[in-house]
Residue, then its C-alpha position, 0 to 999 in steps of 0.5 A: m657827658e660820657p655819650t658825648v665822648r663816645q659820639t666824638g670818638f665815633v666822629g673822629d674815628l669815621l673821619a680818620e678812616h675816611q682820610e686813611l682810605m683817601q690816602k690809599i686811593a691817592e697812592l693807587q692813583k700815583f702808581w698808575h700815573e707814574v706808570d704812564e708818565l715813565g712809559i713802563g706799562p701797562k702793569c695790569q697785574e700790579l694795578a689789579d693787585r693794588l686794586a684788590d688791596i683797596r677793595e679789601h680795605l673798603q670792605l673793612h671800612f664799610d663793615a665798620e660803618e655798618r656795625d651797630g647799624y649804619l652810621g648808627p650814632a649819627l642817625k640816633m641823634a638825627p634820624r631825619f638822615a635815615q633815607e639818605a643814609d639808606a641810599l648811601r649804604a646801598q651804594h656799598v655793594t655796588m662799589l665793591q662789585s665795581l672794584d671786582g669787575l675792574g680788577g678782573r678786567l685788569r687781570t685778563g687784559g693788557q695794553e688795549i684796556w689800560n687806559s679805559v680801566c684807569a679812566e673807570i678807576e678815576a670815575f670810581v674814585s670820584d664817586l667814592e669821594h662823593h660818597e664819603h663826603r655825603e657820609n661826613g656831611i650826615v655825621q657832622a650835621a647830626f653831631n653839630d645839630d646836637g651840640g647846638a641844641g642847647d645853645 
């Protein structure tokens, strides 16, 4: 019974972390939408700083996911998801590099790049949401399959 408690903790922790990450992203989006709506921008430096905070949080998030093997507990239960998990794990570096590039552009740009960078951040957020959704799907399928194996 103890492994089930640990596994349930893994699922709960992962889902809570994904939810916290999405909350931070929502706060970032709210900031730049307010800057646009109020006509008080661009605020490239502040957006770059906020993006750097998101990047740091995302790095910690990815590190936690990869600890003990990427999605280790889920893949131990359902190794058939290993190939999909490998593809998702490979996206981690690319996503962090993308944030680095966006932050760098914001720090050196002004009004002329504000709209294009904000659009790129929106695309990044969409990609990240899709990535997190796929991770959640692997974890939930692995634990649901295991839970129903004895039924």
